[in-house]
Backbone and ligand atoms as CSV (ligand in chain L), in Angstrom:
chain,resi,resn,atom,element,x,y,z
A,1,MET,N,N,31.454,33.699,36.108
A,1,MET,CA,C,31.477,32.379,36.753
A,1,MET,C,C,32.167,31.353,35.848
A,2,ASP,N,N,33.015,30.501,36.418
A,2,ASP,CA,C,33.616,29.443,35.621
A,2,ASP,C,C,32.652,28.225,35.600
A,3,ASN,N,N,33.065,27.189,34.858
A,3,ASN,CA,C,32.192,26.012,34.694
A,3,ASN,C,C,31.805,25.402,36.043
A,4,LYS,N,N,32.777,25.298,36.922
A,4,LYS,CA,C,32.525,24.678,38.217
A,4,LYS,C,C,31.527,25.497,39.045
A,5,GLU,N,N,31.737,26.808,39.060
A,5,GLU,CA,C,30.830,27.678,39.839
A,5,GLU,C,C,29.405,27.613,39.285
A,6,ARG,N,N,29.296,27.570,37.960
A,6,ARG,CA,C,27.968,27.469,37.332
A,6,ARG,C,C,27.285,26.165,37.742
A,7,ILE,N,N,28.042,25.067,37.724
A,7,ILE,CA,C,27.466,23.760,38.064
A,7,ILE,C,C,26.997,23.758,39.529
A,8,ILE,N,N,27.793,24.352,40.413
A,8,ILE,CA,C,27.424,24.411,41.830
A,8,ILE,C,C,26.136,25.232,42.001
A,9,LYS,N,N,26.020,26.317,41.248
A,9,LYS,CA,C,24.802,27.145,41.325
A,9,LYS,C,C,23.575,26.339,40.863
A,10,TYR,N,N,23.681,25.666,39.716
A,10,TYR,CA,C,22.559,24.856,39.221
A,10,TYR,C,C,22.187,23.772,40.228
A,11,TYR,N,N,23.193,23.161,40.818
A,11,TYR,CA,C,22.991,22.090,41.801
A,11,TYR,C,C,22.218,22.645,43.012
A,12,ASN,N,N,22.627,23.814,43.490
A,12,ASN,CA,C,21.959,24.392,44.661
A,12,ASN,C,C,20.503,24.797,44.344
A,13,ASP,N,N,20.260,25.136,43.069
A,13,ASP,CA,C,18.906,25.559,42.671
A,13,ASP,C,C,17.974,24.370,42.405
A,14,LEU,N,N,18.545,23.169,42.319
A,14,LEU,CA,C,17.778,21.994,41.913
A,14,LEU,C,C,17.108,21.358,43.143
A,15,ASP,N,N,15.791,21.188,43.072
A,15,ASP,CA,C,15.042,20.585,44.184
A,15,ASP,C,C,14.940,19.079,43.948
A,16,ARG,N,N,15.720,18.322,44.720
A,16,ARG,CA,C,15.789,16.866,44.517
A,16,ARG,C,C,14.432,16.186,44.753
A,17,SER,N,N,13.602,16.784,45.631
A,17,SER,CA,C,12.319,16.123,45.944
A,17,SER,C,C,11.426,16.014,44.718
A,18,CYS,N,N,11.648,16.889,43.742
A,18,CYS,CA,C,10.871,16.817,42.481
A,18,CYS,C,C,11.123,15.524,41.703
A,19,PHE,N,N,12.227,14.854,42.043
A,19,PHE,CA,C,12.632,13.650,41.305
A,19,PHE,C,C,12.359,12.377,42.097
A,20,MET,N,N,11.633,12.554,43.209
A,20,MET,CA,C,11.335,11.407,44.068
A,20,MET,C,C,9.843,11.269,44.231
A,21,ASP,N,N,9.379,10.026,44.364
A,21,ASP,CA,C,7.960,9.773,44.653
A,21,ASP,C,C,7.825,9.374,46.109
A,22,GLU,N,N,8.596,8.320,46.474
A,22,GLU,CA,C,8.673,7.947,47.887
A,22,GLU,C,C,9.822,8.717,48.506
A,23,TYR,N,N,9.930,8.709,49.801
A,23,TYR,CA,C,11.059,9.281,50.559
A,23,TYR,C,C,11.253,10.783,50.317
A,24,LYS,N,N,10.221,11.444,49.754
A,24,LYS,CA,C,10.335,12.888,49.426
A,24,LYS,C,C,10.820,13.706,50.624
A,25,GLU,N,N,10.263,13.368,51.800
A,25,GLU,CA,C,10.582,14.182,52.978
A,25,GLU,C,C,12.028,13.974,53.438
A,26,GLN,N,N,12.709,12.985,52.861
A,26,GLN,CA,C,14.124,12.769,53.200
A,26,GLN,C,C,15.060,13.195,52.064
A,27,SER,N,N,14.492,13.935,51.114
A,27,SER,CA,C,15.250,14.249,49.893
A,27,SER,C,C,16.496,15.104,50.150
A,28,HIS,N,N,16.489,15.828,51.273
A,28,HIS,CA,C,17.644,16.685,51.609
A,28,HIS,C,C,18.839,15.873,52.120
A,29,MET,N,N,18.623,14.612,52.443
A,29,MET,CA,C,19.709,13.791,53.005
A,29,MET,C,C,20.669,13.359,51.913
A,30,ASP,N,N,21.950,13.312,52.239
A,30,ASP,CA,C,22.965,12.978,51.243
A,30,ASP,C,C,23.130,11.454,51.116
A,31,ASN,N,N,22.028,10.821,50.691
A,31,ASN,CA,C,22.003,9.362,50.526
A,31,ASN,C,C,21.331,9.016,49.217
A,32,PRO,N,N,21.648,7.838,48.663
A,32,PRO,CA,C,20.807,7.332,47.571
A,32,PRO,C,C,19.477,6.806,48.156
A,33,PHE,N,N,18.406,6.798,47.381
A,33,PHE,CA,C,17.119,6.231,47.820
A,33,PHE,C,C,16.550,5.361,46.710
A,34,PRO,N,N,15.781,4.337,47.085
A,34,PRO,CA,C,15.154,3.488,46.056
A,34,PRO,C,C,14.158,4.273,45.216
A,35,ILE,N,N,14.152,3.992,43.897
A,35,ILE,CA,C,13.164,4.596,43.013
A,35,ILE,C,C,12.341,3.516,42.300
A,36,GLY,N,N,12.401,2.291,42.845
A,36,GLY,CA,C,11.684,1.179,42.245
A,36,GLY,C,C,12.549,0.403,41.257
A,37,PHE,N,N,12.099,-0.820,40.927
A,37,PHE,CA,C,12.763,-1.676,39.941
A,37,PHE,C,C,14.221,-1.979,40.337
A,38,GLY,N,N,14.497,-1.936,41.636
A,38,GLY,CA,C,15.829,-2.243,42.117
A,38,GLY,C,C,16.857,-1.138,41.850
A,39,GLN,N,N,16.390,0.039,41.473
A,39,GLN,CA,C,17.301,1.142,41.106
A,39,GLN,C,C,17.265,2.232,42.195
A,40,THR,N,N,18.181,3.194,42.093
A,40,THR,CA,C,18.249,4.250,43.110
A,40,THR,C,C,18.428,5.623,42.471
A,41,ILE,N,N,17.955,6.646,43.162
A,41,ILE,CA,C,18.347,8.011,42.849
A,41,ILE,C,C,19.710,8.212,43.530
A,42,SER,N,N,20.663,8.749,42.809
A,42,SER,CA,C,22.031,8.823,43.342
A,42,SER,C,C,22.149,9.798,44.508
A,43,GLN,N,N,23.273,9.659,45.209
A,43,GLN,CA,C,23.599,10.540,46.332
A,43,GLN,C,C,23.946,11.924,45.761
A,44,PRO,N,N,23.314,12.989,46.263
A,44,PRO,CA,C,23.515,14.329,45.685
A,44,PRO,C,C,24.976,14.775,45.601
A,45,SER,N,N,25.759,14.549,46.674
A,45,SER,CA,C,27.145,15.024,46.639
A,45,SER,C,C,27.942,14.317,45.536
A,46,LEU,N,N,27.570,13.088,45.242
A,46,LEU,CA,C,28.260,12.338,44.175
A,46,LEU,C,C,27.816,12.810,42.796
A,47,VAL,N,N,26.545,13.145,42.666
A,47,VAL,CA,C,26.041,13.718,41.407
A,47,VAL,C,C,26.803,15.020,41.103
A,48,LEU,N,N,26.957,15.838,42.135
A,48,LEU,CA,C,27.685,17.112,41.960
A,48,LEU,C,C,29.158,16.842,41.576
A,49,LYS,N,N,29.769,15.953,42.309
A,49,LYS,CA,C,31.198,15.645,42.073
A,49,LYS,C,C,31.405,15.133,40.648
A,50,MET,N,N,30.547,14.224,40.192
A,50,MET,CA,C,30.685,13.636,38.868
A,50,MET,C,C,30.430,14.689,37.781
A,51,THR,N,N,29.506,15.587,38.053
A,51,THR,CA,C,29.185,16.619,37.046
A,51,THR,C,C,30.318,17.629,36.939
A,52,ILE,N,N,30.917,17.977,38.067
A,52,ILE,CA,C,32.076,18.891,38.052
A,52,ILE,C,C,33.236,18.248,37.289
A,53,LEU,N,N,33.457,16.946,37.529
A,53,LEU,CA,C,34.545,16.228,36.851
A,53,LEU,C,C,34.389,16.276,35.334
A,54,LEU,N,N,33.149,16.269,34.879
A,54,LEU,CA,C,32.869,16.240,33.441
A,54,LEU,C,C,33.164,17.581,32.764
A,55,ASP,N,N,33.287,18.633,33.586
A,55,ASP,CA,C,33.722,19.949,33.100
A,55,ASP,C,C,32.892,20.398,31.889
A,56,LEU,N,N,31.582,20.531,32.102
A,56,LEU,CA,C,30.643,20.884,31.035
A,56,LEU,C,C,30.621,22.367,30.806
A,57,ASP,N,N,30.347,22.761,29.544
A,57,ASP,CA,C,29.989,24.165,29.326
A,57,ASP,C,C,28.785,24.227,28.393
A,58,LYS,N,N,28.364,25.426,28.076
A,58,LYS,CA,C,27.109,25.622,27.333
A,58,LYS,C,C,27.174,25.124,25.896
A,59,ASN,N,N,28.372,24.688,25.451
A,59,ASN,CA,C,28.482,24.107,24.100
A,59,ASN,C,C,28.523,22.586,24.131
A,60,SER,N,N,28.491,21.986,25.314
A,60,SER,CA,C,28.705,20.537,25.408
A,60,SER,C,C,27.500,19.743,24.927
A,61,LYS,N,N,27.832,18.707,24.140
A,61,LYS,CA,C,26.831,17.712,23.736
A,61,LYS,C,C,27.102,16.472,24.563
A,62,VAL,N,N,26.106,16.072,25.344
A,62,VAL,CA,C,26.344,15.087,26.393
A,62,VAL,C,C,25.504,13.827,26.181
A,63,LEU,N,N,26.110,12.690,26.445
A,63,LEU,CA,C,25.371,11.422,26.476
A,63,LEU,C,C,25.355,10.933,27.917
A,64,GLU,N,N,24.129,10.633,28.412
A,64,GLU,CA,C,24.016,10.080,29.769
A,64,GLU,C,C,23.455,8.648,29.652
A,65,ILE,N,N,24.087,7.720,30.352
A,65,ILE,CA,C,23.578,6.342,30.384
A,65,ILE,C,C,23.003,6.083,31.784
A,66,GLY,N,N,21.698,5.772,31.851
A,66,GLY,CA,C,21.027,5.531,33.122
A,66,GLY,C,C,20.249,6.754,33.594
A,67,THR,N,N,19.127,7.034,32.909
A,67,THR,CA,C,18.327,8.247,33.242
A,67,THR,C,C,17.782,8.146,34.666
A,68,GLY,N,N,17.349,6.947,35.047
A,68,GLY,CA,C,16.799,6.738,36.408
A,68,GLY,C,C,15.693,7.718,36.719
A,69,SER,N,N,15.861,8.490,37.787
A,69,SER,CA,C,14.857,9.465,38.214
A,69,SER,C,C,14.867,10.734,37.372
A,70,GLY,N,N,15.989,10.979,36.680
A,70,GLY,CA,C,16.113,12.214,35.913
A,70,GLY,C,C,16.817,13.321,36.666
A,71,TYR,N,N,17.226,13.037,37.905
A,71,TYR,CA,C,17.877,14.076,38.738
A,71,TYR,C,C,19.223,14.511,38.155
A,72,GLN,N,N,20.077,13.529,37.822
A,72,GLN,CA,C,21.361,13.856,37.204
A,72,GLN,C,C,21.141,14.494,35.824
A,73,THR,N,N,20.157,13.976,35.098
A,73,THR,CA,C,19.834,14.502,33.758
A,73,THR,C,C,19.528,16.010,33.828
A,74,ALA,N,N,18.783,16.405,34.845
A,74,ALA,CA,C,18.400,17.809,35.014
A,74,ALA,C,C,19.633,18.696,35.176
A,75,LEU,N,N,20.568,18.249,35.969
A,75,LEU,CA,C,21.787,19.030,36.187
A,75,LEU,C,C,22.612,19.103,34.913
A,76,LEU,N,N,22.717,17.996,34.201
A,76,LEU,CA,C,23.433,17.994,32.923
A,76,LEU,C,C,22.762,18.930,31.929
A,77,SER,N,N,21.440,18.921,31.930
A,77,SER,CA,C,20.681,19.768,31.011
A,77,SER,C,C,20.977,21.241,31.230
A,78,LYS,N,N,20.994,21.645,32.498
A,78,LYS,CA,C,21.250,23.051,32.844
A,78,LYS,C,C,22.651,23.478,32.431
A,79,ALA,N,N,23.617,22.554,32.586
A,79,ALA,CA,C,25.013,22.929,32.427
A,79,ALA,C,C,25.548,22.778,31.001
A,80,SER,N,N,24.723,22.220,30.086
A,80,SER,CA,C,25.270,21.943,28.754
A,80,SER,C,C,24.300,22.366,27.664
A,81,LYS,N,N,24.650,22.054,26.404
A,81,LYS,CA,C,23.813,22.485,25.288
A,81,LYS,C,C,22.678,21.502,25.034
A,82,ILE,N,N,23.026,20.225,24.959
A,82,ILE,CA,C,22.024,19.188,24.707
A,82,ILE,C,C,22.426,17.898,25.380
A,83,VAL,N,N,21.418,17.178,25.887
A,83,VAL,CA,C,21.661,15.924,26.589
A,83,VAL,C,C,20.885,14.782,25.904
A,84,TYR,N,N,21.586,13.732,25.583
A,84,TYR,CA,C,20.971,12.496,25.089
A,84,TYR,C,C,21.010,11.520,26.237
A,85,THR,N,N,19.852,11.030,26.689
A,85,THR,CA,C,19.860,10.137,27.848
A,85,THR,C,C,19.176,8.813,27.520
A,86,VAL,N,N,19.798,7.731,27.995
A,86,VAL,CA,C,19.314,6.384,27.687
A,86,VAL,C,C,18.993,5.637,28.989
A,87,GLU,N,N,17.822,5.011,29.025
A,87,GLU,CA,C,17.403,4.226,30.204
A,87,GLU,C,C,16.838,2.890,29.702
A,88,ARG,N,N,17.173,1.802,30.394
A,88,ARG,CA,C,16.723,0.512,29.893
A,88,ARG,C,C,15.386,0.044,30.509
A,89,ILE,N,N,14.970,0.653,31.590
A,89,ILE,CA,C,13.700,0.244,32.222
A,89,ILE,C,C,12.573,1.186,31.755
A,90,GLU,N,N,11.583,0.605,31.078
A,90,GLU,CA,C,10.576,1.424,30.388
A,90,GLU,C,C,9.846,2.382,31.348
A,91,GLU,N,N,9.449,1.887,32.516
A,91,GLU,CA,C,8.681,2.734,33.438
A,91,GLU,C,C,9.514,3.953,33.878
A,92,LEU,N,N,10.797,3.727,34.135
A,92,LEU,CA,C,11.656,4.844,34.559
A,92,LEU,C,C,11.870,5.810,33.411
A,93,HIS,N,N,12.052,5.284,32.239
A,93,HIS,CA,C,12.202,6.090,31.017
A,93,HIS,C,C,10.985,7.015,30.838
A,94,ILE,N,N,9.782,6.434,30.926
A,94,ILE,CA,C,8.554,7.204,30.711
A,94,ILE,C,C,8.393,8.238,31.818
A,95,ARG,N,N,8.596,7.777,33.047
A,95,ARG,CA,C,8.396,8.660,34.213
A,95,ARG,C,C,9.348,9.853,34.200
A,96,SER,N,N,10.611,9.619,33.923
A,96,SER,CA,C,11.576,10.738,33.949
A,96,SER,C,C,11.354,11.672,32.802
A,97,LYS,N,N,10.941,11.126,31.644
A,97,LYS,CA,C,10.648,11.984,30.482
A,97,LYS,C,C,9.478,12.925,30.792
A,98,GLU,N,N,8.424,12.354,31.382
A,98,GLU,CA,C,7.245,13.167,31.735
A,98,GLU,C,C,7.618,14.230,32.744
A,99,ARG,N,N,8.396,13.811,33.738
A,99,ARG,CA,C,8.778,14.711,34.823
A,99,ARG,C,C,9.634,15.872,34.334
A,100,LEU,N,N,10.666,15.564,33.575
A,100,LEU,CA,C,11.577,16.606,33.072
A,100,LEU,C,C,10.862,17.547,32.097
A,101,THR,N,N,9.941,17.007,31.328
A,101,THR,CA,C,9.155,17.821,30.392
A,101,THR,C,C,8.255,18.785,31.185
A,102,ARG,N,N,7.591,18.229,32.207
A,102,ARG,CA,C,6.719,19.052,33.061
A,102,ARG,C,C,7.493,20.152,33.779
A,103,LEU,N,N,8.743,19.860,34.156
A,103,LEU,CA,C,9.568,20.850,34.853
A,103,LEU,C,C,10.176,21.880,33.897
A,104,GLY,N,N,9.958,21.680,32.594
A,104,GLY,CA,C,10.377,22.701,31.622
A,104,GLY,C,C,11.732,22.491,30.964
A,105,TYR,N,N,12.312,21.302,31.084
A,105,TYR,CA,C,13.585,21.020,30.437
A,105,TYR,C,C,13.352,20.675,28.966
A,106,THR,N,N,13.961,21.452,28.067
A,106,THR,CA,C,13.657,21.270,26.645
A,106,THR,C,C,14.822,20.731,25.813
A,107,ASN,N,N,16.031,20.716,26.373
A,107,ASN,CA,C,17.215,20.308,25.569
A,107,ASN,C,C,17.626,18.874,25.859
A,108,ILE,N,N,16.632,17.994,26.069
A,108,ILE,CA,C,16.939,16.590,26.404
A,108,ILE,C,C,16.262,15.666,25.398
A,109,LYS,N,N,17.010,14.681,24.872
A,109,LYS,CA,C,16.454,13.628,23.999
A,109,LYS,C,C,16.505,12.322,24.758
A,110,TYR,N,N,15.410,11.563,24.702
A,110,TYR,CA,C,15.269,10.372,25.534
A,110,TYR,C,C,15.245,9.118,24.682
A,111,LYS,N,N,15.894,8.058,25.189
A,111,LYS,CA,C,15.830,6.782,24.478
A,111,LYS,C,C,15.626,5.662,25.471
A,112,LEU,N,N,14.772,4.709,25.085
A,112,LEU,CA,C,14.596,3.494,25.880
A,112,LEU,C,C,15.487,2.423,25.249
A,113,GLY,N,N,16.380,1.848,26.046
A,113,GLY,CA,C,17.206,0.778,25.475
A,113,GLY,C,C,18.476,0.556,26.265
A,114,ASP,N,N,19.335,-0.287,25.704
A,114,ASP,CA,C,20.617,-0.617,26.344
A,114,ASP,C,C,21.659,0.451,26.013
A,115,GLY,N,N,21.970,1.255,26.975
A,115,GLY,CA,C,22.924,2.354,26.780
A,115,GLY,C,C,24.370,1.912,26.768
A,116,SER,N,N,24.629,0.654,27.119
A,116,SER,CA,C,26.041,0.209,27.094
A,116,SER,C,C,26.576,0.209,25.684
A,117,SER,N,N,25.671,0.215,24.689
A,117,SER,CA,C,26.125,0.326,23.306
A,117,SER,C,C,26.047,1.783,22.820
A,118,GLY,N,N,25.746,2.683,23.730
A,118,GLY,CA,C,25.704,4.125,23.431
A,118,GLY,C,C,24.461,4.504,22.643
A,119,TRP,N,N,24.580,5.569,21.860
A,119,TRP,CA,C,23.471,6.059,21.019
A,119,TRP,C,C,24.156,6.550,19.735
A,120,LYS,N,N,24.423,5.600,18.871
A,120,LYS,CA,C,25.310,5.803,17.727
A,120,LYS,C,C,24.862,6.924,16.786
A,121,GLU,N,N,23.546,7.018,16.556
A,121,GLU,CA,C,23.009,7.969,15.557
A,121,GLU,C,C,23.464,9.408,15.820
A,122,ASN,N,N,23.656,9.755,17.090
A,122,ASN,CA,C,23.996,11.157,17.419
A,122,ASN,C,C,25.456,11.366,17.813
A,123,ALA,N,N,26.239,10.307,17.745
A,123,ALA,CA,C,27.655,10.412,18.119
A,123,ALA,C,C,28.404,11.271,17.107
A,124,PRO,N,N,29.526,11.886,17.451
A,124,PRO,CA,C,30.219,11.766,18.741
A,124,PRO,C,C,29.700,12.752,19.792
A,125,TYR,N,N,30.031,12.443,21.024
A,125,TYR,CA,C,29.623,13.278,22.170
A,125,TYR,C,C,30.857,13.917,22.802
A,126,ASP,N,N,30.700,15.153,23.237
A,126,ASP,CA,C,31.807,15.825,23.933
A,126,ASP,C,C,32.029,15.237,25.334
A,127,ARG,N,N,30.918,14.825,25.923
A,127,ARG,CA,C,30.972,14.313,27.297
A,127,ARG,C,C,30.049,13.111,27.413
A,128,ILE,N,N,30.486,12.091,28.199
A,128,ILE,CA,C,29.610,10.951,28.483
A,128,ILE,C,C,29.599,10.708,29.982
A,129,MET,N,N,28.383,10.608,30.539
A,129,MET,CA,C,28.188,10.355,31.982
A,129,MET,C,C,27.468,9.017,32.125
A,130,VAL,N,N,28.076,8.101,32.844
A,130,VAL,CA,C,27.465,6.802,33.077
A,130,VAL,C,C,27.120,6.699,34.547
A,131,THR,N,N,25.838,6.415,34.870
A,131,THR,CA,C,25.424,6.451,36.279
A,131,THR,C,C,25.064,5.054,36.812
A,132,ALA,N,N,25.660,4.008,36.173
A,132,ALA,CA,C,25.551,2.651,36.680
A,132,ALA,C,C,26.932,2.034,36.504
A,133,SER,N,N,27.244,1.041,37.353
A,133,SER,CA,C,28.612,0.529,37.395
A,133,SER,C,C,28.851,-0.570,36.366
A,134,ALA,N,N,29.872,-0.358,35.519
A,134,ALA,CA,C,30.239,-1.327,34.493
A,134,ALA,C,C,31.297,-2.266,35.029
A,135,SER,N,N,31.416,-3.487,34.463
A,135,SER,CA,C,32.491,-4.391,34.920
A,135,SER,C,C,33.772,-4.084,34.164
A,136,LYS,N,N,33.636,-3.486,32.984
A,136,LYS,CA,C,34.801,-2.959,32.261
A,136,LYS,C,C,34.336,-1.760,31.428
A,137,LEU,N,N,35.271,-1.027,30.868
A,137,LEU,CA,C,34.937,0.147,30.077
A,137,LEU,C,C,34.249,-0.291,28.764
A,138,PRO,N,N,32.983,0.130,28.523
A,138,PRO,CA,C,32.322,-0.309,27.282
A,138,PRO,C,C,32.942,0.345,26.036
A,139,ASN,N,N,33.436,-0.503,25.114
A,139,ASN,CA,C,34.106,-0.019,23.891
A,139,ASN,C,C,33.282,0.954,23.074
A,140,ASN,N,N,31.977,0.656,22.957
A,140,ASN,CA,C,31.125,1.508,22.144
A,140,ASN,C,C,31.094,2.940,22.676
A,141,LEU,N,N,31.149,3.062,23.996
A,141,LEU,CA,C,31.110,4.413,24.587
A,141,LEU,C,C,32.420,5.134,24.307
A,142,VAL,N,N,33.524,4.420,24.424
A,142,VAL,CA,C,34.833,5.024,24.127
A,142,VAL,C,C,34.846,5.518,22.680
A,143,GLU,N,N,34.295,4.681,21.777
A,143,GLU,CA,C,34.269,5.038,20.341
A,143,GLU,C,C,33.393,6.253,20.064
A,144,GLN,N,N,32.315,6.410,20.832
A,144,GLN,CA,C,31.381,7.494,20.574
A,144,GLN,C,C,31.768,8.824,21.242
A,145,LEU,N,N,32.919,8.802,21.897
A,145,LEU,CA,C,33.439,10.023,22.530
A,145,LEU,C,C,34.237,10.827,21.525
A,146,ALA,N,N,33.977,12.131,21.463
A,146,ALA,CA,C,34.655,13.021,20.508
A,146,ALA,C,C,36.150,13.127,20.855
A,147,PRO,N,N,36.966,13.536,19.872
A,147,PRO,CA,C,38.375,13.834,20.210
A,147,PRO,C,C,38.352,14.933,21.265
A,148,ASN,N,N,39.192,14.836,22.250
A,148,ASN,CA,C,39.182,15.773,23.395
A,148,ASN,C,C,37.944,15.631,24.277
A,149,GLY,N,N,37.270,14.478,24.162
A,149,GLY,CA,C,36.101,14.231,24.990
A,149,GLY,C,C,36.468,13.704,26.365
A,150,LYS,N,N,35.484,13.763,27.270
A,150,LYS,CA,C,35.670,13.232,28.618
A,150,LYS,C,C,34.502,12.327,28.985
A,151,MET,N,N,34.803,11.264,29.710
A,151,MET,CA,C,33.733,10.359,30.205
A,151,MET,C,C,33.955,10.090,31.667
A,152,VAL,N,N,32.856,10.155,32.439
A,152,VAL,CA,C,32.870,9.754,33.836
A,152,VAL,C,C,32.081,8.490,33.987
A,153,ILE,N,N,32.704,7.430,34.521
A,153,ILE,CA,C,32.052,6.123,34.570
A,153,ILE,C,C,32.534,5.305,35.766
A,154,PRO,N,N,31.604,4.745,36.548
A,154,PRO,CA,C,32.036,3.816,37.578
A,154,PRO,C,C,32.350,2.463,36.942
A,155,VAL,N,N,33.542,1.962,37.202
A,155,VAL,CA,C,33.925,0.616,36.738
A,155,VAL,C,C,34.231,-0.188,37.993
A,156,GLY,N,N,33.386,-1.200,38.255
A,156,GLY,CA,C,33.465,-1.876,39.529
A,156,GLY,C,C,33.189,-0.822,40.615
A,157,THR,N,N,34.116,-0.699,41.565
A,157,THR,CA,C,33.917,0.314,42.607
A,157,THR,C,C,34.839,1.534,42.401
A,158,ASP,N,N,35.462,1.607,41.233
A,158,ASP,CA,C,36.312,2.762,40.941
A,158,ASP,C,C,35.535,3.786,40.092
A,159,LEU,N,N,35.539,5.033,40.536
A,159,LEU,CA,C,34.995,6.088,39.691
A,159,LEU,C,C,36.117,6.561,38.775
A,160,ILE,N,N,35.895,6.403,37.469
A,160,ILE,CA,C,36.963,6.692,36.497
A,160,ILE,C,C,36.645,7.957,35.704
A,161,LEU,N,N,37.657,8.794,35.539
A,161,LEU,CA,C,37.574,9.905,34.591
A,161,LEU,C,C,38.453,9.518,33.386
A,162,MET,N,N,37.787,9.377,32.243
A,162,MET,CA,C,38.522,8.999,31.038
A,162,MET,C,C,38.610,10.197,30.098
A,163,THR,N,N,39.800,10.494,29.622
A,163,THR,CA,C,39.971,11.646,28.739
A,163,THR,C,C,40.583,11.174,27.439
A,164,LYS,N,N,40.037,11.672,26.320
A,164,LYS,CA,C,40.569,11.329,25.006
A,164,LYS,C,C,41.283,12.571,24.496
A,165,THR,N,N,42.580,12.465,24.272
A,165,THR,CA,C,43.337,13.599,23.740
A,165,THR,C,C,44.026,13.136,22.465
A,166,ASN,N,N,43.662,13.720,21.344
A,166,ASN,CA,C,44.213,13.299,20.030
A,166,ASN,C,C,44.211,11.794,19.877
A,167,GLY,N,N,43.081,11.188,20.230
A,167,GLY,CA,C,42.949,9.736,20.060
A,167,GLY,C,C,43.583,8.924,21.177
A,168,GLU,N,N,44.355,9.582,22.016
A,168,GLU,CA,C,44.993,8.859,23.110
A,168,GLU,C,C,44.083,8.843,24.351
A,169,ILE,N,N,44.056,7.710,25.013
A,169,ILE,CA,C,43.108,7.558,26.111
A,169,ILE,C,C,43.826,7.534,27.460
A,170,LYS,N,N,43.368,8.423,28.336
A,170,LYS,CA,C,43.958,8.481,29.679
A,170,LYS,C,C,42.863,8.134,30.701
A,171,LYS,N,N,43.191,7.265,31.664
A,171,LYS,CA,C,42.219,6.895,32.687
A,171,LYS,C,C,42.733,7.276,34.051
A,172,GLU,N,N,41.904,7.936,34.807
A,172,GLU,CA,C,42.282,8.320,36.177
A,172,GLU,C,C,41.245,7.757,37.130
A,173,VAL,N,N,41.703,7.110,38.202
A,173,VAL,CA,C,40.781,6.655,39.236
A,173,VAL,C,C,40.603,7.822,40.226
A,174,ILE,N,N,39.339,8.265,40.404
A,174,ILE,CA,C,39.077,9.449,41.217
A,174,ILE,C,C,38.794,9.073,42.674
A,175,THR,N,N,37.932,8.070,42.863
A,175,THR,CA,C,37.550,7.670,44.220
A,175,THR,C,C,36.849,6.322,44.161
A,176,LYS,N,N,36.471,5.808,45.325
A,176,LYS,CA,C,35.662,4.567,45.379
A,176,LYS,C,C,34.182,4.921,45.440
A,177,VAL,N,N,33.367,4.170,44.730
A,177,VAL,CA,C,31.908,4.430,44.731
A,177,VAL,C,C,31.134,3.123,44.698
A,178,ILE,N,N,29.856,3.210,45.082
A,178,ILE,CA,C,28.964,2.048,44.925
A,178,ILE,C,C,27.764,2.498,44.084
A,179,PHE,N,N,27.558,1.817,42.962
A,179,PHE,CA,C,26.426,2.116,42.061
A,179,PHE,C,C,25.686,0.832,41.755
A,180,VAL,N,N,24.430,0.980,41.302
A,180,VAL,CA,C,23.740,-0.187,40.761
A,180,VAL,C,C,24.455,-0.601,39.478
A,181,SER,N,N,24.238,-1.846,39.041
A,181,SER,CA,C,25.028,-2.369,37.920
A,181,SER,C,C,24.522,-1.877,36.572
A,182,LEU,N,N,25.459,-1.655,35.677
A,182,LEU,CA,C,25.143,-1.407,34.278
A,182,LEU,C,C,24.849,-2.782,33.672
A,183,VAL,N,N,23.609,-2.922,33.185
A,183,VAL,CA,C,23.171,-4.201,32.623
A,183,VAL,C,C,23.200,-4.033,31.124
A,184,GLY,N,N,23.938,-4.872,30.414
A,184,GLY,CA,C,23.942,-4.694,28.970
A,184,GLY,C,C,24.869,-5.630,28.250
A,185,ASP,N,N,24.987,-5.372,26.944
A,185,ASP,CA,C,25.692,-6.273,26.033
A,185,ASP,C,C,27.194,-6.007,25.956
A,186,TYR,N,N,27.637,-4.894,26.482
A,186,TYR,CA,C,29.020,-4.450,26.254
A,186,TYR,C,C,30.052,-5.495,26.624
L,1,SAH,N1,N,21.421,9.277,37.891
L,1,SAH,C1,C,20.303,8.427,38.178
L,1,SAH,C2,C,20.819,7.087,38.590
L,1,SAH,C3,C,19.866,5.983,38.463
L,1,SAH,S1,S,20.524,4.402,38.897
L,1,SAH,C4,C,19.486,9.064,39.301
L,1,SAH,O1,O,20.082,9.770,40.115
L,1,SAH,O2,O,18.285,8.873,39.364
L,1,SAH,C5,C,21.161,3.854,37.361
L,1,SAH,C6,C,20.170,3.707,36.234
L,1,SAH,O3,O,20.865,3.067,35.137
L,1,SAH,C7,C,18.961,2.816,36.530
L,1,SAH,O4,O,17.808,3.526,36.254
L,1,SAH,C8,C,19.148,1.616,35.580
L,1,SAH,O5,O,17.930,1.091,35.103
L,1,SAH,C9,C,19.965,2.235,34.466
L,1,SAH,N2,N,20.725,1.276,33.662
L,1,SAH,C10,C,21.460,0.213,34.051
L,1,SAH,N3,N,22.037,-0.371,32.999
L,1,SAH,C11,C,21.656,0.321,31.910
L,1,SAH,C12,C,21.942,0.203,30.500
L,1,SAH,N4,N,22.701,-0.761,30.027
L,1,SAH,N5,N,21.384,1.118,29.657
L,1,SAH,C13,C,20.587,2.108,30.131
L,1,SAH,N6,N,20.303,2.283,31.437
L,1,SAH,C14,C,20.826,1.406,32.307
C-alpha cells in the first residue's frame, strides 16, 4: 500500500462518533458539527483530503494546530510516527487528550496554548497541519518546518499546500474552504 492508500484505510476504520458528544447519531454525515466553545469537528471528506495532501508516512514527525475534538489528530497519529498537537481552549485540550488516551493512541504529545507560534521545543517538523483559518501564513510555523517539509493550512478561504524545498518555499492553492478562525499572536 502507498501512503495515500494507507491513509484511506485508516480513515475508513476511524469511527467519527467517538469524537463527538452531541450529534453522535449524525456522525456519518459529511458536515462539520459544533463541539462547543464556538468550534467545530471538521467535515470528514476535508479531513481526508488534507491528510492525503500532507503525504505522511510512518517516519513523519507532525505538528497539528487546533486539536479540537481530536478526530484529525487520530488520523494523523495512525499515519505517522509522532504527533505534537496544540489547542488553545483548555476544555477541548483536556477532553481530546482523555479521549485519545482512552482510545489507545500513544504517539501523541499534547499542549495547551497558542499554536500560531508553533511548538518550538520539538521543531523542526516534517509536516504541519493547521485546522483553523489564518489571515496570513504564520512565520513561526514556516520556520519550524523541516527542509523538504510540507504544511497544509487554510489562509482565509484558500486551502494552501506549502512545500519547503532546499529552503525555497512554494505555495499552491488547492481549493476553497471554510474553517473557524486561527486565534493568536502570529
Ligand atoms: N480538526 C479539528 C478541528 C477543530 S476546529 C476537529 O476536527 O475536531 C479548530 C480548532 O483550532 C478549535 O478547537 C480552536 O480552538 C483551535 N484553535 C484556533 N486557534 C488556535 C491557536 N492559535 N492555537 C491552537 N488552537 C487553536
